[in-house]
C-alpha positions as CSV (number, residue, x, y, z in Angstrom):
1,X,0.1,0.2,0.2
2,X,1.1,3.6,-0.8
3,X,0.2,4.5,2.8
4,X,-1.7,2.8,6.3
5,X,-4.0,4.4,8.0
6,X,-1.0,3.5,10.7
7,X,1.3,5.6,8.9
8,X,-1.5,8.4,7.6
9,X,-0.9,10.3,11.2
10,X,2.5,10.8,11.1
11,X,2.3,12.4,7.7
12,X,1.4,16.2,7.1
13,X,-2.2,17.0,6.2
14,X,-1.9,16.8,2.3
15,X,-0.3,13.6,2.3
16,X,-3.1,11.8,4.9
17,X,-6.1,11.9,2.9
18,X,-4.3,9.7,0.9
19,X,-4.5,6.9,4.0
20,X,-5.9,3.6,2.6
21,X,-5.5,4.3,-1.0
22,X,-3.8,2.1,-3.1
23,X,-3.3,3.3,-6.4
24,X,-1.0,0.6,-8.3
25,X,-3.9,-1.8,-7.8
26,X,-6.5,1.1,-8.3
27,X,-7.9,0.1,-4.3
28,X,-9.6,1.4,-1.0
29,X,-9.6,-0.3,2.6
30,X,-10.8,1.0,5.2
31,X,-10.3,-1.3,8.7
32,X,-12.9,-2.5,10.6
33,X,-11.4,-0.2,13.4
34,X,-11.6,3.0,11.3
35,X,-15.5,1.5,10.1
36,X,-16.2,1.3,14.0
37,X,-15.3,4.4,14.9
38,X,-16.9,6.3,11.9
39,X,-20.2,4.0,12.9
40,X,-20.0,4.8,16.6
41,X,-20.7,8.0,16.1
42,X,-23.9,7.3,14.9
43,X,-25.3,6.5,17.9
44,X,-26.9,6.1,20.4
45,X,-30.8,6.4,17.9
46,X,-34.6,5.7,18.6
47,X,-37.3,5.7,16.5
48,X,-41.0,6.0,18.0
49,X,-43.2,2.8,16.5
50,X,-47.1,3.5,16.9
51,X,-47.0,6.4,18.6
52,X,-46.3,4.0,22.1
53,X,-43.2,2.6,21.5
54,X,-39.7,4.0,21.7
55,X,-36.7,1.3,19.9
56,X,-33.2,2.8,20.9
57,X,-29.8,1.4,20.0
58,X,-27.0,2.0,21.3
59,X,-22.8,0.4,21.7
60,X,-23.0,-0.9,18.3
61,X,-20.4,-3.8,17.0
62,X,-19.5,-4.0,13.7
63,X,-18.9,-7.8,12.0
64,X,-17.8,-8.2,9.2
65,X,-18.6,-11.4,6.7
66,X,-16.0,-11.9,3.9
67,X,-17.7,-15.6,2.7
68,X,-21.2,-13.4,2.3
69,X,-19.7,-10.2,1.4
70,X,-22.0,-8.4,4.2
71,X,-21.4,-6.2,6.9
72,X,-23.4,-6.6,10.5
73,X,-24.1,-4.4,13.1
74,X,-25.4,-5.6,16.4
75,X,-26.2,-2.9,19.3
76,X,-27.9,-2.8,22.6
77,X,-31.8,-2.2,22.3
78,X,-34.4,-0.8,24.7
79,X,-38.2,-0.8,24.0
80,X,-40.2,1.8,26.0
81,X,-43.6,2.5,26.0
82,X,-46.4,3.2,29.4
83,X,-47.9,-0.4,28.4
84,X,-44.7,-2.8,29.3
85,X,-43.9,-3.9,33.0
86,X,-40.8,-3.3,33.2
87,X,-39.6,-0.7,31.0
88,X,-38.0,-0.1,29.4
89,X,-37.2,-4.0,28.0
90,X,-33.8,-4.5,27.0
91,X,-32.2,-6.6,25.0
92,X,-29.8,-7.9,21.5
93,X,-30.2,-7.2,17.6
94,X,-27.8,-7.9,14.9
95,X,-28.3,-6.6,11.5
96,X,-27.1,-7.5,8.7
97,X,-26.6,-5.7,5.5
98,X,-25.0,-6.3,1.8
99,X,-23.6,-2.4,0.9
100,X,-23.7,-0.2,-1.6
101,X,-21.9,3.4,-2.7
102,X,-24.0,6.3,-2.8
103,X,-22.4,8.6,-5.4
104,X,-24.8,12.0,-4.2
105,X,-23.3,11.4,-0.8
106,X,-19.7,9.5,-0.9
107,X,-20.5,7.2,1.6
108,X,-20.5,3.3,1.9
109,X,-24.0,2.1,3.0
110,X,-25.9,-0.3,4.3
111,X,-28.7,-1.6,1.3
112,X,-31.7,-3.5,2.7
113,X,-30.6,-4.5,6.2
114,X,-31.9,-7.7,7.8
115,X,-32.2,-8.7,11.5
116,X,-31.1,-11.9,11.4
117,X,-30.7,-12.1,16.0
118,X,-33.3,-11.0,18.3
119,X,-32.8,-11.3,22.4
120,X,-35.1,-10.0,24.5
121,X,-34.4,-10.0,28.8
122,X,-37.3,-10.9,30.7
123,X,-39.7,-11.3,28.1
124,X,-40.7,-14.1,27.3
125,X,-44.4,-15.5,25.5
126,X,-46.7,-13.5,23.1
127,X,-45.5,-10.6,24.6
128,X,-41.7,-11.4,23.4
129,X,-42.9,-11.9,20.2
130,X,-44.7,-9.0,19.7
131,X,-41.7,-6.7,21.1
132,X,-39.8,-8.8,18.3
133,X,-41.5,-8.0,15.7
134,X,-41.9,-4.3,16.7
135,X,-37.9,-4.4,17.5
136,X,-37.0,-6.2,14.4
137,X,-39.0,-3.8,12.4
138,X,-37.9,0.2,13.8
139,X,-33.9,-1.4,14.0
140,X,-34.1,-1.8,9.9
141,X,-35.5,1.4,9.7
142,X,-33.5,2.8,12.0
143,X,-30.2,0.9,10.0
144,X,-31.5,1.3,7.0
145,X,-28.5,3.2,5.1
146,X,-26.2,3.8,7.6
147,X,-23.6,4.7,6.5
148,X,-20.0,2.8,7.3
149,X,-17.8,5.0,5.5
150,X,-18.3,8.4,4.0
151,X,-15.3,9.7,2.0
152,X,-14.7,13.4,0.8
153,X,-14.4,14.6,-2.3
154,X,-9.8,15.6,-1.7
155,X,-9.8,11.6,-1.2
156,X,-11.3,10.8,-4.6
157,X,-9.1,13.2,-6.1
158,X,-5.6,12.9,-7.2
159,X,-3.6,15.7,-8.8
160,X,-6.6,16.0,-11.9
161,X,-7.9,12.5,-11.6
162,X,-11.3,12.1,-10.0
163,X,-11.7,8.4,-8.8
164,X,-15.2,6.7,-8.5
165,X,-16.0,3.6,-6.4
166,X,-16.8,0.8,-8.2
167,X,-16.9,-3.2,-6.6
168,X,-17.1,-3.5,-2.7
169,X,-15.8,-6.4,-1.2
170,X,-16.0,-7.2,2.8
171,X,-13.0,-8.7,4.1
172,X,-12.7,-10.4,8.0
173,X,-10.9,-6.7,8.5
174,X,-12.5,-4.2,7.0
175,X,-13.8,-3.2,3.4
176,X,-12.4,-3.0,-0.2
177,X,-13.0,-0.4,-2.9
178,X,-12.5,-0.9,-6.1
179,X,-11.1,3.0,-7.6
180,X,-12.3,3.5,-11.4
């Protein structure tokens, strides 16, 4: 690689934008740590559902699966409502997703996230089933189009050449995008 993310910290500011780029192979690799830090900035999040439930997500953890070319976010979940005893109900949700590039915002985003794991603490039976349905729908909505990495215009421009993002490949320790 021309420069690594660790080496970028020691570079003068104009060269720091080149961190993660490999112009010999026309690729950019974002590490798991870089992606985790960007995701964490967007949390906690919450949304009201049916005017009586508030679903919140916090403490996101990024998972990467090279075999399926998907990313996953596991987050602590809370569901609050005056109808629930105890309130809030706590749990964990994992949502996995393919990735897409959004050229308008220069961002790698989750694409059609699907809840794969949903666990609630202290709730069983039909109540658990209903809360799982609510939590699943809201978690997928909250994470739909979530940005994993946003590029600046300067990062995609070298000299007179402006690169566009092509193929996206999920690796076990990062995400590589093709520069074209």
